[in-house]
Phi, psi and omega in degrees: 000129185272148179294327183294345175293340182295337183280355180279116186296324187269357182287135177247126183254152167282163180299317182298314180297319181296320179296323178297318180296317182297317182295327177297320179289323182294338179300335180279001181253036176298140185197168170252127183241131177255138180184178180264128181288140176211166178050048181283126180218151182247126180283168181297336180266002177099354177289152184247126180251134181203171177238150173249129185244136179278133182291333184289302186236013178060030172298147189229140175225130179282138184227161172214142174232127183294154187307314182301314181291323180297314180293333183293321187269351171066022178259124178271100184297133177224148177301140180089354180280129181272122184225169171242125179249132178248136179168210182213152179284159178209144179252116182271146184298329184248324190257005172080204188279134176213153173263119181272105181277121177272328175225153172224146177211151180289147179246139179099131184298322180299314180293319179296318180295320179297316179293323178298313181293323180296311182291322178300315180297318181297313181292325179295320180295336177276354179084014183290340181259001186291149181294327185298329183272353183285137181271141180289145175285131180305143182294322180231071181291144180239316185258114186248129169266133184232127177239120175187183180274131182294331186272352183274171178280345184300316184296324179291319176299318181297309185293323181292333182261357179281130182296161180271075183243023176072033179293145170247114188253128171257120186252137176236113181287129182213145170292147183230012184241125172073182182295334180298340183279345186301311182298318180298314182295318180295318178299321180295315180295318178298323179301312181288328177294325182282315185274336180050225179068019178232156177270329181203147179251134180242125176243121184224152170198164182285180181293159180186169180278177179299322181294318184286340182261013184305324181300329182275000173253012181285131185297318181298316179297315182300316181292326178293321177296318180297330183272001181295140179279346179250157179292150182235132173251125177252120175245081186240117179290146180207153179282313186221296184278129179286129179302147181298328178298324178288323180295325182273343180296159179286336172211131182242130174228170187250357180221156176298326179297318179294325177296318177297320180295324180298325177286324183283339188308311181298317180296316181294319178297319179296317179295319177298320179295319177297317179297317178299315180295325178297315179295320180297317179297317179298317179299313181295323178297313178298319179297318178293324177297318179298317179298316180296319179299315179296317180299318180295319179296313179298319180295323180295316178298314179298320181296320178297317179298315180294323179298315179298317178298318180296317179299313180299314180295325178295319179295320176298316181297320179298318180296317179296320179296322179298316179298317180296321179298317180298313179299317181295320181298315179296318182294323180297316180298317180296316182292327178296319179295313180298319181296321178295317180296317179294323179296316181296314179298316181297322180295314181297317180296319181297316180295320179297318180294324178296318180297317180296318179296319180297317179297317180298318181295320180295317179295319180296323181295319179296317179296319179295324179295321180292321184275355182296119183296331181293337179295329181287341180302332181294339182262019174097001177278162176224162179234129183258131181242143171233114181057039176082002179247141181290135179263122180243359182211148180292342181287349182276346182234167176216170183301133177095351179290143174275124181238158182239119182256113182261128178241183187297323185249016178163204184227148178239122181267125186224168177237134182286123176264327186198146175242150183216123178274149173284141179245000000 
C-alpha cells in the first residue's frame, strides 16, 4: 500500500492499513533524541521500556530498545539518567506510539567518565589489560586485517606510511564515530575471528574526545578483541583517556602512522640486521684477505730462503757424490783385482780338491773291490740267499725252505731237508 493513497479524501482505511501507512511515513523521521530516562522497565522477553523526558517542559515520549541492542551497549538504564537515543518512531497496532531506540548512549562527560572508569576497573580486575596475556606482534607480518572507515583520511595515512614489504591487506569498512559504530566494529572483529587467515588485526581511527570514542569503550567489543586468537594493534587517537579497546589490544598506538610503523618495525629491523651482517661479512672478508696477503708475503720470503738453502745443499750433495763416485770407482778397481786374485786362488784350490777326491775315490774303489763278497766266489766260496736275503745262520731257515746258492758261475736252487747247529 502506497503512502500517496493517504491524500485521497474519499478513501476509507481500516485501522490496520492506516497504521501501516503511518509507519511508512514515520520511517523518514529517524533522529537522535536527548532526554532524561524515566519509568524504566524490563519486559519478560528482555526488551527494555522507558520514557524520555524533556528538562525544559517535561515533554514525554515512550521508548523501547530491544534486548539484543540493549545488551550490546552495556548501559544499565536507570531513572534520571540523561541519555541520547537514536532510532525512529513507530505506531503499534495495540500499544500505540513509541520511539524504537536502536542505540543508546550516556550524555555528559561526567557521566561518560564515570561509566568509563567503572568498566575499566572491572576489566582490569579480570586481568584483561595485563601484560602477560598480550600476544606478541609477528616479527614479519604479511597478512593484515584492517578495520576503519573507508571514507576517512585515516586509511590513507595508514596505507601511505606502510612500508613496501609485500603486505596482503583485508579491509573491512566500518563506522568509527559514536554508538552507531558499535555494531559495525563488532561485525568487523567477528568477521576476522571467523575467517582468520591474518597475521595481525589493525583497528584505527583519528583523534577524538571521550564522547566521540564511546564505541571503543564498549564492553562487548573490548571482550571480543581480548578473545582474538591473533594479535591486535589499536591505533586510536585520544585527548586524555585511552580507549578500553586500546588497553586490551596487544599493542596500542595513537596514530595510523604509528600503527603502520608497528607493522614495519620487524621488517626494518630485519633489513637493518641483514645490512649489518652484510657489512660484517665484508669486513671479515677484507680482514681475511689482509691475513692471506700477509701470509703470502711471508710465505714468499720463506720460500725464497728455502729455495736458496735447497740449491746450496744440492750443490754440496753433488760435490759429495762426485767424491763418492771417485772413491767407489777406485774401490771397484781395487776390488776387481782382489776378486781376480781370489778367483784364481779359488780355482786352483777347487782343482786341487777335485784331484784329491778323485784319488780318494780310486783308492776306495780298489778297497771295495777287494772286500766284495762275490769276488771270493772265484776261490770256491758260495753265498746262500733266502727270499733275496743272505743267510748267515741256520736259525734263519727251516726244513722245506727254498734257498738260492750262488757260486762263481751261477746259482743252485735247493730245498732245506735238515738244519744242524754247531755245538
